[in-house]
C-alpha positions in Angstrom: -8.0 -8.5 8.9 -6.8 -5.6 11.9 -7.8 -2.5 10.2 -6.5 0.1 12.6 -4.6 0.1 15.9 -5.7 2.8 19.0 -3.6 2.8 21.9 -0.9 4.2 24.0 3.1 4.2 22.5 4.6 2.5 24.9 8.2 2.0 22.7 9.7 3.1 19.7 13.0 1.3 18.2 12.9 1.4 14.4 11.6 0.0 12.6 9.7 -1.4 15.1 6.9 -0.1 17.9 5.0 -1.3 20.7 1.3 -0.3 21.1 -0.4 -1.1 24.3 -4.4 -1.5 22.8 -6.3 -2.2 26.4 -3.9 -4.5 27.9 -2.3 -6.4 24.8 1.1 -5.3 23.2 0.9 -4.8 19.4 4.3 -5.0 18.0 3.9 -3.2 14.9 6.8 -2.4 11.9 6.5 0.6 10.5 8.4 3.1 7.9 10.6 6.0 9.1 7.9 8.1 7.5 5.4 7.2 10.2 8.4 7.5 13.0 9.2 10.9 12.3 5.3 12.0 13.0 5.3 10.2 16.2 4.5 12.0 19.6 6.3 11.2 22.8 6.1 7.6 24.1 2.8 7.2 26.9 0.9 9.2 23.9 -2.2 7.8 22.4 -2.0 7.1 18.9 -3.7 5.7 16.1 -2.3 3.6 13.2 -3.7 2.4 10.2 -2.5 -1.3 9.6 -1.7 -3.7 7.4 -1.7 -7.6 8.8 1.3 -10.6 6.6 0.2 -13.7 7.3 2.8 -16.0 6.5 3.4 -19.8 7.7 6.0 -18.9 10.5 5.1 -15.1 11.4 2.0 -12.6 11.6 3.5 -9.3 10.9 1.6 -6.2 11.4 2.6 -2.9 9.5 1.3 0.5 10.5 1.1 3.5 9.0 0.5 7.0 10.1 -1.8 7.8 7.0 -4.4 5.7 5.1 -2.4 7.2 2.0 0.8 5.6 2.9 -0.7 2.1 3.8 -2.1 2.6 0.4 1.2 3.0 -0.9 2.7 -0.2 0.9 -0.3 -1.9 -0.6 0.2 -1.3 -4.0 4.4 -1.8 -3.6 3.2 -5.2 -2.0 1.5 -6.3 -5.6 4.6 -5.4 -7.7 6.2 -8.7 -8.7 9.6 -8.9 -6.5 8.6 -6.4 -4.1 7.5 -8.2 -0.7 6.8 -6.3 2.8 10.0 -5.6 4.3 11.2 -3.7 0.8 7.8 -1.8 0.4 8.8 -0.5 3.8 12.4 0.2 2.8 10.8 2.0 0.2 8.7 4.3 2.3 10.9 4.8 4.6 14.2 5.9 1.9 11.6 8.2 -0.2 8.7 10.2 0.4 5.1 9.0 -1.8 5.7 12.3 -3.4 9.2 11.8 -4.8 8.6 8.1 -5.3 5.9 9.1 -7.6 7.8 12.0 -9.4 10.6 8.7 -10.2 7.7 6.5 -11.6 6.2 9.9 -14.0 9.8 10.7 -14.9 10.7 6.8 -15.5 14.0 7.5 -13.2 14.7 4.3 -12.2 18.1 5.2 -11.8 17.2 6.9 -8.7 15.4 4.5 -6.8 18.3 2.2 -7.5 20.0 4.6 -4.3 17.1 2.7 -2.3 19.0 -0.1 -0.6 18.1 -3.4 -2.1 16.5 -2.1 -5.1 18.4 -3.6 -8.0 18.3 -1.7 -11.8 15.5 -4.6 -13.0 13.3 -4.4 -9.6 13.7 -0.2 -10.1 12.4 -0.5 -13.8 9.7 -3.3 -12.6 8.5 -0.5 -9.7 8.2 2.2 -12.8 6.5 0.2 -15.3 3.9 -1.7 -12.6 3.4 1.4 -10.4 2.2 4.2 -13.2 -1.4 2.8 -13.4 -1.7 2.3 -10.0 -0.6 5.7 -8.7 -2.6 7.2 -11.5 -6.1 5.1 -9.9 -4.4 6.6 -6.4 -4.3 10.2 -7.6 -8.1 9.5 -9.6 -9.2 8.4 -6.1 -7.9 11.2 -3.9 -9.2 13.7 -6.2 -12.8 12.5 -6.1 -12.7 12.3 -2.2 -12.6 8.3 -2.2 -10.6 6.7 0.1 -10.2 3.7 -2.6 -11.1 1.2 0.2 -13.8 -0.2 -2.7 -11.4 -0.5 -5.2 -8.7 -2.1 -3.3 -11.2 -4.4 -2.5 -12.6 -4.8 -5.6 -8.4 -5.1 -6.9 -7.9 -8.1 -4.5 -10.8 -9.7 -5.5 -9.5 -9.6 -9.0 -6.0 -10.9 -8.0 -7.8 -13.6 -6.3 -9.5 -14.6 -9.3 -5.9 -15.0 -11.1 -6.1 -11.8 -13.0 -2.3 -10.2 -12.7 -2.5 -7.2 -11.2 -1.4 -4.5 -14.0 -4.5 -6.4 -15.8 -7.0 -6.1 -13.0 -5.9 -2.2 -12.5 -6.5 -1.8 -16.5 -9.8 -3.3 -15.7 -10.6 -1.2 -13.4 -9.3 2.2 -14.6 -12.2 1.5 -17.2 -14.5 2.0 -15.0 -15.3 5.6 -14.2 -18.1 5.8 -12.3 -16.8 6.4 -8.5 -19.9 5.4 -6.1 -20.0 2.0 -6.9 -19.6 -0.7 -4.5 -16.9 -3.2 -4.5 -19.1 -6.0 -5.9 -20.6 -3.9 -8.7 -16.8 -2.7 -9.9 -16.2 -6.2 -9.4 -19.0 -7.3 -11.9 -18.3 -4.5 -14.1 -14.5 -5.3 -14.6 -15.4 -9.2 -15.2 -18.3 -8.0 -18.1 -15.9 -5.5 -19.5 -13.2 -8.4 -19.9 -15.4 -10.5 -21.3 -16.3 -8.1 -23.9 -12.7 -7.3 -24.7 -11.9 -11.1 -25.2 
């Protein structure tokens, strides 16, 4: 996985950036929220990245902040929301406004975004509520969320649905655990509950 890139910004044509990293040109797709904060071309920048591997392409997505990348990763876990739609959401609404829509059950506001129908908006509200609470908790404790993200990804890879994996991890209140310990405790909790 490519976690971040640091290099010279050669071109910016929304949604595509071209970044020269030690002589290699990386094409990176980014939301408009990242574009707004970009300096002029020729300047060195750093982007937090997420690599999507498909049968026909490897697509690199870039974000100005770690919280933007976390939001993107949460969005693509929602059934029916792929990377392109997640990028559209992040381009069309700020993270704070999106969180308000989710907390207020305002799926109608989300349908104003391109590509978001009524069912997708309702699904976003339901599935993102727990994830937003988890992301806020991590921000309050100063945690980067990476160990919880790793644990979440592992539980999903084991066959748990994202909402179920999120609930399993929410029951674990300790913040200084490794991802391995989080997974172990989540699985133990699932066995006790079942």
